N, CA and C atoms as a LAMMPS dump frame, in Angstrom:
ITEM: TIMESTEP
0
ITEM: NUMBER OF ATOMS
333
ITEM: BOX BOUNDS ff ff ff
-5.0000000000000000e+02 5.0000000000000000e+02
-5.0000000000000000e+02 5.0000000000000000e+02
-5.0000000000000000e+02 5.0000000000000000e+02
ITEM: ATOMS id mol type element x y z
1 1 1 N 2.938 -12.692 5.476
2 1 2 C 3.606 -12.858 4.212
3 1 3 C 5.083 -13.05 4.483
4 2 1 N 5.678 -14.005 3.842
5 2 2 C 7.103 -14.268 3.968
6 2 3 C 7.854 -13.403 2.956
7 3 1 N 8.801 -12.608 3.444
8 3 2 C 9.619 -11.776 2.571
9 3 3 C 10.869 -12.565 2.205
10 4 1 N 11.115 -12.683 0.921
11 4 2 C 12.288 -13.395 0.428
12 4 3 C 13.221 -12.376 -0.21
13 5 1 N 14.485 -12.405 0.167
14 5 2 C 15.464 -11.472 -0.38
15 5 3 C 15.903 -11.937 -1.764
16 6 1 N 15.787 -11.042 -2.721
17 6 2 C 16.218 -11.282 -4.1
18 6 3 C 17.248 -10.209 -4.419
19 7 1 N 18.495 -10.478 -4.197
20 7 2 C 19.536 -9.451 -4.276
21 7 3 C 19.661 -8.755 -5.616
22 8 1 N 19.385 -9.406 -6.708
23 8 2 C 19.626 -8.799 -8.009
24 8 3 C 18.356 -8.377 -8.75
25 9 1 N 17.199 -8.545 -8.136
26 9 2 C 15.957 -8.194 -8.817
27 9 3 C 15.481 -6.812 -8.378
28 10 1 N 14.991 -6.052 -9.325
29 10 2 C 14.442 -4.742 -9.024
30 10 3 C 12.992 -4.899 -8.552
31 11 1 N 12.495 -3.883 -7.889
32 11 2 C 11.131 -3.929 -7.366
33 11 3 C 10.099 -4.162 -8.463
34 12 1 N 10.299 -3.585 -9.643
35 12 2 C 9.327 -3.771 -10.732
36 12 3 C 9.211 -5.237 -11.133
37 13 1 N 10.263 -6.021 -10.894
38 13 2 C 10.236 -7.441 -11.213
39 13 3 C 9.6 -8.269 -10.103
40 14 1 N 9.421 -7.674 -8.948
41 14 2 C 8.936 -8.406 -7.774
42 14 3 C 7.568 -7.972 -7.277
43 15 1 N 7.097 -6.793 -7.704
44 15 2 C 5.91 -6.203 -7.119
45 15 3 C 4.669 -7.086 -7.274
46 16 1 N 4.481 -7.721 -8.404
47 16 2 C 3.288 -8.559 -8.598
48 16 3 C 3.285 -9.753 -7.648
49 17 1 N 4.418 -10.4 -7.498
50 17 2 C 4.532 -11.54 -6.576
51 17 3 C 4.275 -11.098 -5.135
52 18 1 N 4.822 -9.958 -4.762
53 18 2 C 4.634 -9.454 -3.396
54 18 3 C 3.172 -9.095 -3.137
55 19 1 N 2.514 -8.484 -4.115
56 19 2 C 1.111 -8.117 -3.957
57 19 3 C 0.225 -9.355 -3.848
58 20 1 N 0.536 -10.369 -4.604
59 20 2 C -0.234 -11.615 -4.532
60 20 3 C -0.162 -12.199 -3.112
61 21 1 N 1.02 -12.235 -2.549
62 21 2 C 1.176 -12.736 -1.186
63 21 3 C 0.505 -11.856 -0.151
64 22 1 N 0.577 -10.537 -0.342
65 22 2 C -0.028 -9.613 0.616
66 22 3 C -1.548 -9.73 0.591
67 23 1 N -2.129 -9.969 -0.582
68 23 2 C -3.579 -10.143 -0.655
69 23 3 C -4.033 -11.342 0.173
70 24 1 N -3.233 -12.393 0.189
71 24 2 C -3.542 -13.552 1.03
72 24 3 C -3.524 -13.154 2.502
73 25 1 N -2.543 -12.342 2.899
74 25 2 C -2.478 -11.853 4.283
75 25 3 C -3.727 -11.08 4.658
76 26 1 N -4.204 -10.245 3.745
77 26 2 C -5.346 -9.387 4.04
78 26 3 C -6.646 -10.169 4.226
79 27 1 N -6.681 -11.402 3.757
80 27 2 C -7.855 -12.257 3.969
81 27 3 C -7.882 -12.854 5.369
82 28 1 N -6.757 -12.832 6.054
83 28 2 C -6.644 -13.386 7.4
84 28 3 C -7.12 -12.346 8.415
85 29 1 N -8.198 -12.624 9.178
86 29 2 C -8.703 -11.638 10.132
87 29 3 C -7.703 -11.324 11.256
88 30 1 N -6.726 -12.178 11.471
89 30 2 C -5.721 -11.943 12.514
90 30 3 C -4.465 -11.254 11.989
91 31 1 N -4.457 -10.876 10.711
92 31 2 C -3.289 -10.205 10.137
93 31 3 C -3.023 -8.898 10.872
94 32 1 N -1.778 -8.7 11.279
95 32 2 C -1.379 -7.51 12.024
96 32 3 C -0.508 -6.636 11.13
97 33 1 N -0.946 -5.431 10.88
98 33 2 C -0.202 -4.511 10.021
99 33 3 C 0.617 -3.542 10.87
100 34 1 N 1.487 -2.801 10.229
101 34 2 C 2.392 -1.899 10.922
102 34 3 C 1.726 -0.585 11.316
103 35 1 N 0.95 0.001 10.435
104 35 2 C 0.322 1.275 10.765
105 35 3 C -0.633 1.764 9.709
106 36 1 N -1.416 2.773 10.09
107 36 2 C -2.36 3.426 9.189
108 36 3 C -2.32 4.917 9.492
109 37 1 N -2.062 5.743 8.481
110 37 2 C -2 7.177 8.708
111 37 3 C -2.248 7.941 7.413
112 38 1 N -2.344 9.273 7.554
113 38 2 C -2.5 10.145 6.4
114 38 3 C -1.163 10.818 6.135
115 39 1 N -0.734 10.808 4.886
116 39 2 C 0.518 11.438 4.473
117 39 3 C 0.151 12.741 3.763
118 40 1 N 0.506 13.855 4.376
119 40 2 C 0.177 15.185 3.854
120 40 3 C 0.838 15.443 2.499
121 41 1 N 0.187 16.236 1.638
122 41 2 C 0.84 16.646 0.391
123 41 3 C 2.153 17.367 0.715
124 42 1 N 3.17 17.14 -0.098
125 42 2 C 4.461 17.784 0.104
126 42 3 C 5.368 17.088 1.104
127 43 1 N 4.945 15.954 1.644
128 43 2 C 5.802 15.208 2.564
129 43 3 C 7.047 14.715 1.838
130 44 1 N 6.876 14.28 0.612
131 44 2 C 7.975 13.796 -0.226
132 44 3 C 8.179 14.773 -1.378
133 45 1 N 9.368 14.873 -1.918
134 45 2 C 9.593 15.767 -3.065
135 45 3 C 8.634 15.45 -4.227
136 46 1 N 8.069 16.48 -4.802
137 46 2 C 7.157 16.363 -5.953
138 46 3 C 5.857 15.638 -5.636
139 47 1 N 5.499 15.506 -4.359
140 47 2 C 4.236 14.859 -3.98
141 47 3 C 3.161 15.932 -3.854
142 48 1 N 2.299 16.009 -4.846
143 48 2 C 1.264 17.043 -4.873
144 48 3 C -0.003 16.635 -4.136
145 49 1 N -0.243 15.346 -4.038
146 49 2 C -1.499 14.836 -3.489
147 49 3 C -1.235 14.044 -2.214
148 50 1 N -2.028 14.311 -1.18
149 50 2 C -1.936 13.518 0.04
150 50 3 C -2.603 12.168 -0.164
151 51 1 N -2.309 11.241 0.744
152 51 2 C -2.912 9.915 0.641
153 51 3 C -2.95 9.229 2.004
154 52 1 N -3.89 8.294 2.132
155 52 2 C -3.934 7.431 3.3
156 52 3 C -3.015 6.252 3.032
157 53 1 N -2.223 5.92 4.045
158 53 2 C -1.242 4.834 3.903
159 53 3 C -1.565 3.727 4.908
160 54 1 N -1.734 2.523 4.373
161 54 2 C -1.891 1.324 5.188
162 54 3 C -0.57 0.587 5.042
163 55 1 N 0.266 0.725 6.041
164 55 2 C 1.637 0.22 5.966
165 55 3 C 1.72 -1.183 6.56
166 56 1 N 2.301 -2.092 5.784
167 56 2 C 2.394 -3.491 6.193
168 56 3 C 3.766 -3.851 6.735
169 57 1 N 4.809 -3.287 6.145
170 57 2 C 6.172 -3.579 6.596
171 57 3 C 7.047 -2.357 6.337
172 58 1 N 8.204 -2.319 6.996
173 58 2 C 9.099 -1.172 6.883
174 58 3 C 10.534 -1.655 6.817
175 59 1 N 11.358 -0.927 6.127
176 59 2 C 12.77 -1.262 6.023
177 59 3 C 13.087 -1.655 4.599
178 60 1 N 13.851 -2.677 4.46
179 60 2 C 14.185 -3.181 3.139
180 60 3 C 13.885 -4.663 3.1
181 61 1 N 12.838 -5.041 2.434
182 61 2 C 11.842 -4.242 1.717
183 61 3 C 10.699 -3.77 2.62
184 62 1 N 9.885 -2.891 2.081
185 62 2 C 8.665 -2.455 2.752
186 62 3 C 7.534 -2.449 1.732
187 63 1 N 6.299 -2.477 2.251
188 63 2 C 5.158 -2.427 1.338
189 63 3 C 3.971 -1.782 2.016
190 64 1 N 3.084 -1.218 1.184
191 64 2 C 1.938 -0.476 1.694
192 64 3 C 0.902 -0.264 0.597
193 65 1 N -0.314 0.044 1.042
194 65 2 C -1.364 0.515 0.143
195 65 3 C -1.473 2.022 0.31
196 66 1 N -1.676 2.729 -0.793
197 66 2 C -1.865 4.176 -0.774
198 66 3 C -3.194 4.496 -1.419
199 67 1 N -4.075 5.128 -0.638
200 67 2 C -5.404 5.507 -1.126
201 67 3 C -5.467 7.012 -1.327
202 68 1 N -5.782 7.42 -2.532
203 68 2 C -5.964 8.824 -2.884
204 68 3 C -7.468 9.061 -2.93
205 69 1 N -7.926 10.09 -2.198
206 69 2 C -9.361 10.237 -1.979
207 69 3 C -9.905 11.551 -2.536
208 70 1 N -11.229 11.533 -2.764
209 70 2 C -11.986 12.724 -3.147
210 70 3 C -12.297 13.543 -1.893
211 71 1 N -12.938 14.697 -2.056
212 71 2 C -13.279 15.534 -0.901
213 71 3 C -14.182 14.821 0.099
214 72 1 N -15.022 13.899 -0.372
215 72 2 C -15.906 13.154 0.527
216 72 3 C -15.212 11.917 1.117
217 73 1 N -13.912 11.814 0.917
218 73 2 C -13.05 10.732 1.399
219 73 3 C -13.313 9.382 0.735
220 74 1 N -14.011 9.382 -0.388
221 74 2 C -14.144 8.155 -1.178
222 74 3 C -12.864 7.994 -2.003
223 75 1 N -12.414 6.769 -2.116
224 75 2 C -11.172 6.499 -2.843
225 75 3 C -11.396 6.684 -4.341
226 76 1 N -10.511 7.414 -4.98
227 76 2 C -10.557 7.508 -6.44
228 76 3 C -9.392 6.753 -7.08
229 77 1 N -8.371 6.405 -6.273
230 77 2 C -7.236 5.62 -6.79
231 77 3 C -6.595 4.897 -5.615
232 78 1 N -6.308 3.608 -5.809
233 78 2 C -5.632 2.813 -4.788
234 78 3 C -4.436 2.133 -5.431
235 79 1 N -3.272 2.265 -4.793
236 79 2 C -2.041 1.7 -5.325
237 79 3 C -1.364 0.839 -4.265
238 80 1 N -0.797 -0.265 -4.699
239 80 2 C 0.063 -1.083 -3.847
240 80 3 C 1.497 -0.717 -4.199
241 81 1 N 2.292 -0.388 -3.19
242 81 2 C 3.696 -0.007 -3.371
243 81 3 C 4.602 -1.031 -2.708
244 82 1 N 5.637 -1.433 -3.42
245 82 2 C 6.692 -2.31 -2.901
246 82 3 C 7.999 -1.537 -3.04
247 83 1 N 8.701 -1.337 -1.931
248 83 2 C 9.893 -0.48 -1.883
249 83 3 C 11.055 -1.238 -1.265
250 84 1 N 12.237 -1.031 -1.84
251 84 2 C 13.424 -1.712 -1.315
252 84 3 C 14.67 -0.869 -1.582
253 85 1 N 15.138 -0.179 -0.556
254 85 2 C 16.398 0.566 -0.571
255 85 3 C 16.631 1.386 -1.831
256 86 1 N 15.846 2.449 -1.981
257 86 2 C 16.03 3.364 -3.088
258 86 3 C 15.363 2.944 -4.379
259 87 1 N 14.656 1.834 -4.36
260 87 2 C 13.946 1.343 -5.529
261 87 3 C 12.489 1.142 -5.116
262 88 1 N 11.587 1.258 -6.047
263 88 2 C 10.182 1.052 -5.736
264 88 3 C 9.371 0.795 -6.982
265 89 1 N 8.237 0.142 -6.779
266 89 2 C 7.312 -0.13 -7.879
267 89 3 C 5.9 -0.139 -7.311
268 90 1 N 4.937 0.173 -8.17
269 90 2 C 3.546 0.204 -7.73
270 90 3 C 2.647 -0.51 -8.729
271 91 1 N 1.496 -0.934 -8.207
272 91 2 C 0.442 -1.535 -9.02
273 91 3 C -0.868 -0.843 -8.682
274 92 1 N -1.709 -0.642 -9.662
275 92 2 C -3.052 -0.154 -9.398
276 92 3 C -3.908 -1.29 -8.865
277 93 1 N -4.72 -0.988 -7.85
278 93 2 C -5.597 -1.986 -7.244
279 93 3 C -7.012 -1.748 -7.771
280 94 1 N -7.669 -2.779 -8.297
281 94 2 C -9.009 -2.616 -8.876
282 94 3 C -10.062 -2.201 -7.848
283 95 1 N -11.011 -1.415 -8.301
284 95 2 C -12.067 -0.893 -7.439
285 95 3 C -12.936 -1.991 -6.83
286 96 1 N -13.073 -3.105 -7.491
287 96 2 C -13.94 -4.175 -6.984
288 96 3 C -13.2 -5.168 -6.084
289 97 1 N -11.984 -4.844 -5.67
290 97 2 C -11.184 -5.779 -4.867
291 97 3 C -11.518 -5.68 -3.377
292 98 1 N -11.214 -6.754 -2.646
293 98 2 C -11.373 -6.756 -1.192
294 98 3 C -10.506 -5.68 -0.55
295 99 1 N -9.305 -5.49 -1.067
296 99 2 C -8.389 -4.497 -0.508
297 99 3 C -8.989 -3.092 -0.606
298 100 1 N -9.615 -2.777 -1.738
299 100 2 C -10.231 -1.467 -1.926
300 100 3 C -11.303 -1.247 -0.863
301 101 1 N -12.161 -2.256 -0.671
302 101 2 C -13.263 -2.14 0.29
303 101 3 C -12.742 -2.017 1.724
304 102 1 N -11.728 -2.792 2.067
305 102 2 C -11.15 -2.709 3.418
306 102 3 C -10.506 -1.35 3.651
307 103 1 N -9.797 -0.85 2.65
308 103 2 C -9.153 0.458 2.776
309 103 3 C -10.199 1.555 2.949
310 104 1 N -11.286 1.493 2.19
311 104 2 C -12.351 2.498 2.316
312 104 3 C -12.939 2.47 3.718
313 105 1 N -13.145 1.298 4.271
314 105 2 C -13.672 1.182 5.638
315 105 3 C -12.708 1.806 6.65
316 106 1 N -11.425 1.573 6.486
317 106 2 C -10.429 2.13 7.414
318 106 3 C -10.427 3.666 7.348
319 107 1 N -10.572 4.212 6.162
320 107 2 C -10.609 5.67 6
321 107 3 C -11.844 6.242 6.689
322 108 1 N -12.98 5.578 6.523
323 108 2 C -14.212 6.043 7.147
324 108 3 C -14.112 6.015 8.67
325 109 1 N -13.507 4.975 9.225
326 109 2 C -13.336 4.871 10.677
327 109 3 C -12.374 5.953 11.188
328 110 1 N -11.339 6.239 10.398
329 110 2 C -10.343 7.232 10.788
330 110 3 C -10.952 8.646 10.847
331 111 1 N -12.07 8.829 10.119
332 111 2 C -12.762 10.119 10.152
333 111 3 C -12.181 11.048 9.2
């Protein structure tokens, strides 16, 4: 995905465009992401729930998928986050999407 700098636009104005481009990346079997890990509850201020993070980029801007799971590690909520220097926006990802299915597979492999 090509990141384009938009100096005066807030993340909420850009998140849909960024997610559309990232979904295209996720269809490419050779797409290389930055990392996959679990973020413990309380890592960030006011963060009550832990989540699995599939991180695509870091810095300004950065983007990632966040999967919130049930006790059996099935996803109950998936969000796409677009962040840029103190600003951020998120979108809910539908349960029937390719991204949801890929994220669930990654969680299962991670154990």
